[in-house]
C-alpha positions as CSV (number, residue, x, y, z in Angstrom):
1,M,-0.3,0.0,-0.1
2,K,1.2,3.3,-1.1
3,I,0.1,6.4,1.3
4,L,0.2,10.3,0.7
5,F,0.4,12.3,4.1
6,C,-0.2,15.7,3.3
7,C,1.3,18.3,5.6
8,D,1.5,22.0,5.7
9,G,3.5,22.4,9.5
10,S,0.4,22.8,11.1
11,R,-0.5,21.0,15.0
12,Q,-3.5,19.4,13.3
13,S,-1.5,18.1,10.2
14,E,0.9,16.3,13.4
15,R,-2.4,14.9,14.7
16,A,-3.5,13.7,11.0
17,V,-0.1,11.8,10.8
18,L,-0.1,9.9,14.2
19,F,-3.7,8.6,13.3
20,G,-2.5,7.7,9.8
21,V,0.9,6.0,10.8
22,Q,-0.9,3.4,12.7
23,I,-2.3,1.9,9.2
24,A,1.0,3.0,7.3
25,A,2.8,0.8,10.0
26,A,0.4,-2.4,10.6
27,S,-0.1,-2.7,6.6
28,Q,3.8,-2.4,6.2
29,A,2.6,0.8,3.3
30,Q,5.1,2.6,2.0
31,P,4.2,6.2,2.7
32,S,5.1,9.6,1.5
33,I,5.1,13.3,3.2
34,L,3.9,16.2,0.5
35,G,4.2,19.9,1.6
36,I,3.1,22.2,0.0
37,A,4.6,26.1,0.0
38,E,2.2,28.3,-1.7
39,K,4.9,30.7,-2.0
40,A,8.6,30.4,-2.5
41,G,9.9,32.1,0.7
42,D,8.0,29.3,3.0
43,H,10.1,26.4,2.0
44,D,12.9,26.3,4.3
45,A,10.4,26.8,7.3
46,L,8.1,23.8,5.6
47,L,11.0,21.8,5.3
48,K,11.8,22.1,8.8
49,A,8.0,21.2,9.7
50,L,8.4,18.0,7.5
51,R,11.8,16.9,8.9
52,R,9.8,16.7,12.5
53,V,6.7,14.5,11.0
54,Q,9.3,12.4,9.2
55,D,10.9,11.5,12.5
56,I,7.7,10.4,13.4
57,F,7.7,7.8,10.5
58,K,11.3,7.0,12.1
59,E,10.1,6.2,15.6
60,N,7.7,3.6,13.7
61,S,10.4,1.7,11.5
62,L,8.8,3.5,8.2
63,D,11.2,5.5,6.0
64,A,9.1,8.1,4.4
65,E,9.7,10.0,1.2
66,L,9.6,13.6,1.1
67,I,8.2,15.8,-1.4
68,I,7.9,19.4,-1.5
69,K,6.2,21.1,-3.8
70,V,5.3,25.0,-4.8
71,G,1.6,26.3,-5.9
72,R,-1.6,26.5,-5.0
73,P,-2.1,23.0,-2.4
74,V,-5.1,21.3,-3.9
75,R,-3.7,21.6,-7.8
76,E,-0.3,20.4,-6.5
77,I,-2.5,17.2,-4.4
78,V,-4.8,16.5,-7.4
79,K,-1.3,16.3,-9.6
80,C,0.6,14.3,-7.5
81,T,-2.0,11.8,-7.2
82,E,-2.5,11.4,-10.7
83,E,1.1,11.0,-11.6
84,N,1.7,8.3,-8.7
85,H,-0.6,5.6,-7.8
86,Y,-1.6,6.0,-4.0
87,D,-3.7,3.7,-2.3
88,L,-4.7,6.0,0.1
89,V,-3.8,10.2,0.9
90,V,-4.3,11.7,4.6
91,I,-5.5,15.3,5.2
92,G,-5.7,17.0,8.3
93,A,-8.3,19.6,8.7
94,T,-9.9,21.8,11.4
95,R,-13.6,23.6,11.8
96,K,-14.2,27.2,11.3
97,N,-15.2,28.7,14.5
98,V,-18.2,30.0,15.1
99,F,-18.2,33.1,14.2
100,W,-17.3,32.3,10.9
101,R,-19.9,29.8,9.8
102,L,-22.6,32.2,10.5
103,F,-21.3,34.0,7.3
104,D,-20.4,30.1,5.5
105,P,-22.4,27.2,5.9
106,R,-19.4,25.0,5.5
107,W,-17.8,24.3,8.9
108,M,-14.3,23.3,7.3
109,S,-11.8,24.8,4.5
110,V,-12.7,24.4,1.2
111,R,-9.8,22.8,0.0
112,V,-11.0,19.6,2.0
113,Y,-14.1,19.5,-0.1
114,N,-12.2,20.0,-3.2
115,I,-9.7,17.7,-2.2
116,I,-12.5,14.7,-1.9
117,E,-13.6,15.6,-4.8
118,S,-10.9,16.0,-6.9
119,I,-9.0,13.2,-6.8
120,E,-9.4,9.2,-7.0
121,P,-7.6,7.5,-4.4
122,P,-9.7,7.1,-1.0
123,V,-9.1,10.7,1.6
124,L,-8.8,10.0,5.7
125,V,-9.7,13.2,7.1
126,V,-8.4,13.7,9.9
127,V,-10.5,15.7,12.6
128,G,-9.4,16.5,16.2
129,S,-7.5,13.6,17.6
130,R,-7.4,10.0,18.7
131,P,-4.9,7.4,20.1
132,A,-5.6,4.5,18.5
133,L,-7.6,2.7,15.4
134,R,-9.9,0.1,17.4
135,R,-13.5,0.3,15.9
136,V,-15.0,1.2,12.6
137,L,-18.4,2.1,11.7
138,L,-19.1,1.9,7.7
139,C,-22.4,3.6,6.0
140,T,-23.7,1.0,4.0
141,G,-26.4,2.8,2.4
142,G,-27.6,-1.2,1.8
143,A,-26.1,-1.0,-1.8
144,E,-24.3,-2.9,-4.1
145,Y,-21.3,-0.5,-5.4
146,I,-20.5,0.4,-1.5
147,D,-18.0,-2.9,-1.6
148,R,-15.0,-0.9,-2.4
149,A,-15.4,1.1,0.4
150,I,-15.9,-2.3,2.7
151,D,-13.0,-3.8,0.7
152,F,-10.4,-0.9,1.7
153,A,-11.6,-0.7,5.3
154,G,-11.3,-4.2,6.3
155,K,-8.0,-4.6,4.9
156,I,-7.2,-1.3,7.1
157,A,-8.7,-3.2,10.8
158,R,-7.6,-6.4,9.7
159,P,-3.8,-5.6,10.3
160,L,-4.9,-3.1,13.3
161,N,-7.3,-6.5,14.9
162,A,-10.0,-3.5,14.8
163,V,-13.4,-4.6,14.2
164,V,-15.9,-3.3,11.6
165,D,-19.8,-2.3,12.6
166,L,-22.2,-2.0,9.6
167,V,-24.9,0.8,9.8
168,H,-27.9,1.1,7.6
169,V,-30.1,4.0,7.8
170,M,-33.4,4.1,5.8
171,P,-34.2,7.5,5.3
172,E,-37.9,6.8,4.2
173,I,-39.4,3.6,3.9
174,P,-40.1,2.2,0.3
175,T,-42.7,-0.3,-0.5
176,M,-40.0,-2.7,-1.2
177,Y,-39.6,-2.3,2.6
178,A,-42.9,-2.0,4.3
179,E,-42.9,-5.3,5.5
180,L,-39.5,-5.0,7.5
181,V,-40.6,-1.6,9.3
182,Q,-41.6,-3.1,12.0
183,F,-38.2,-5.6,12.4
184,E,-36.1,-2.3,11.8
185,G,-34.3,-3.5,15.0
186,D,-34.2,-7.0,14.4
187,V,-31.5,-7.5,12.3
188,D,-31.9,-11.2,12.2
189,R,-35.2,-11.1,10.4
190,V,-33.7,-8.8,8.2
191,L,-31.1,-10.6,6.9
192,E,-33.2,-13.3,6.5
193,S,-35.8,-11.5,4.2
194,N,-35.7,-11.7,0.5
195,S,-35.1,-8.1,0.3
196,Q,-32.5,-6.0,-1.9
197,L,-31.7,-4.6,1.9
198,G,-30.8,-8.3,2.9
199,K,-29.4,-9.5,0.3
200,N,-26.7,-6.4,0.2
201,L,-26.1,-6.6,4.0
202,R,-25.9,-10.7,3.5
203,H,-23.5,-10.3,0.9
204,Q,-21.5,-7.1,3.0
205,T,-21.3,-9.0,6.5
206,G,-20.2,-11.9,4.0
207,L,-16.6,-9.6,2.6
208,L,-15.8,-8.2,6.3
209,E,-15.8,-11.7,7.8
210,Q,-13.8,-13.4,4.5
211,L,-11.3,-10.9,5.9
212,G,-11.7,-11.4,10.2
213,V,-13.2,-7.8,11.0
214,F,-16.9,-8.3,11.0
215,G,-18.4,-6.7,14.5
216,E,-22.0,-6.1,14.0
217,I,-25.2,-4.7,12.0
218,R,-27.3,-1.6,13.2
219,L,-30.3,-0.9,11.5
220,S,-32.2,2.7,11.7
221,Q,-34.7,4.7,10.3
222,G,-34.5,9.0,9.5
223,D,-32.0,11.2,8.4
224,V,-29.4,9.6,7.3
225,V,-26.9,11.7,9.1
226,P,-28.6,13.0,12.4
227,E,-28.6,8.6,12.7
228,L,-25.2,8.3,12.2
229,L,-24.2,10.7,14.7
230,K,-26.8,9.3,17.3
231,Q,-24.9,6.0,16.4
232,L,-21.2,7.6,17.1
233,K,-22.8,8.5,20.7
234,R,-23.9,5.7,21.3
235,T,-21.0,3.2,20.9
236,E,-16.7,5.0,20.9
237,Y,-15.5,4.5,17.3
238,D,-12.2,6.0,15.5
239,L,-13.3,5.8,12.1
240,L,-16.4,6.9,10.3
241,V,-16.3,5.1,6.3
242,C,-18.7,6.0,4.2
243,G,-18.8,5.7,0.3
244,S,-18.7,8.6,-2.4
245,S,-20.0,9.2,-5.8
246,P,-18.6,11.7,-8.2
247,A,-21.3,14.0,-9.4
248,E,-21.6,13.9,-13.5
249,D,-22.6,17.2,-13.3
250,K,-23.5,20.5,-10.9
251,L,-27.2,20.1,-10.9
252,R,-27.3,16.7,-10.0
253,R,-25.1,17.8,-7.1
254,Y,-27.7,20.6,-6.5
255,V,-30.4,18.1,-6.7
256,I,-29.5,14.7,-5.0
257,G,-27.3,16.2,-2.6
258,D,-23.3,15.4,-1.4
259,L,-24.0,12.9,1.9
260,A,-20.2,12.4,2.3
261,R,-20.0,16.0,2.3
262,E,-22.3,16.7,5.2
263,I,-20.7,13.5,7.1
264,V,-17.4,15.3,7.2
265,N,-19.0,18.2,7.8
266,R,-20.6,17.3,10.7
267,A,-18.6,13.7,12.3
268,E,-16.3,14.3,15.2
269,L,-13.8,11.7,14.5
270,P,-11.7,10.8,11.6
271,V,-14.0,9.9,8.3
272,L,-12.4,8.1,5.5
273,V,-14.2,8.8,2.3
274,V,-14.4,5.9,-0.5
275,R,-15.0,7.1,-3.8
276,T,-17.5,4.2,-5.2
277,R,-18.3,2.8,-8.4
278,E,-21.5,3.4,-8.4
279,R,-23.8,2.2,-11.5
280,R,-25.0,5.0,-13.7
281,R,-28.6,3.9,-13.3
282,I,-29.8,7.0,-11.5
283,A,-27.8,9.3,-13.5
284,R,-29.5,7.8,-16.6
285,L,-32.6,8.0,-14.8
286,F,-32.0,11.8,-13.8
287,K,-31.4,12.6,-17.2
288,E,-34.5,10.6,-18.7
289,I,-36.8,13.1,-16.4
290,L,-34.7,16.6,-17.4
291,G,-35.2,15.4,-21.0
292,R,-38.9,14.9,-20.5
293,L,-39.4,18.5,-18.6
294,F,-37.1,20.2,-21.2
295,P,-37.4,17.9,-24.7
296,H,-35.7,21.1,-26.1
297,S,-32.7,21.7,-23.9
298,E,-30.5,18.0,-25.4
299,K,-31.9,19.3,-29.1
300,T,-29.6,22.6,-28.9
301,S,-27.0,20.5,-27.0
302,E,-26.6,18.2,-29.5
303,T,-26.5,21.6,-32.3
304,Q,-23.8,23.0,-30.3
305,N,-21.4,20.4,-30.0
306,G,-22.2,19.3,-33.8
């Protein structure tokens, strides 16, 4: 495994390294430290800070490569991940103070969101500090396309002897799940059912059991993020894992929203966002609806492209 640690010399970036180095050491990964000086004059101070970070890896018997660039942070991180194959990117994040939240609903730096949305490798966003990685909560969504996130989380947890719990939140009950409402707290009944949810959860627990890291399944009903936050309060977790599918256009992002962004915004613990390879069924359906509502838009687009 190759892991890229993005450091700016701040205390929070060092906390991110302290958390991520557990994963690197347990999986015998090849770590690289990327520092970006926004001005050429910042180079020496940044190098000094990165040397301190490099010592953290040496203390864990790891030899971390130092990479220093000059330019815009997000652009350089994207470029670095495009030129080199990394399995994981680790960044530190801090929340804005209450005063700034009154003027900007985004609780973190825009850079954090831009990095998650712009690069292919999974991104570990470390908020605050965690001394160890012992228990993981993975938000499944109950769908098939989460397999990549499950596999990745399992491979991280296994060498650390950590446990992975699955949580599925039903934001509203479709007709196909109607018979499960009265059994929402009965995981066994759901798993034994022939519903798509039951089939998917059986498949997902099987993947984690093969890796030897499966803990338990938790089901709840309501708005996804508030329900996730309730789960995090009930049990002490060290990492939250969620999948994220890239929006194909700004309109789709506006209509469907970005659940991963809200999770990163609200969770008070490290969050691992894994880019999933979602089936394009939703996107195709959305385009069909737009085509019926605005039948002339596609013709106009074709004429312009032609």
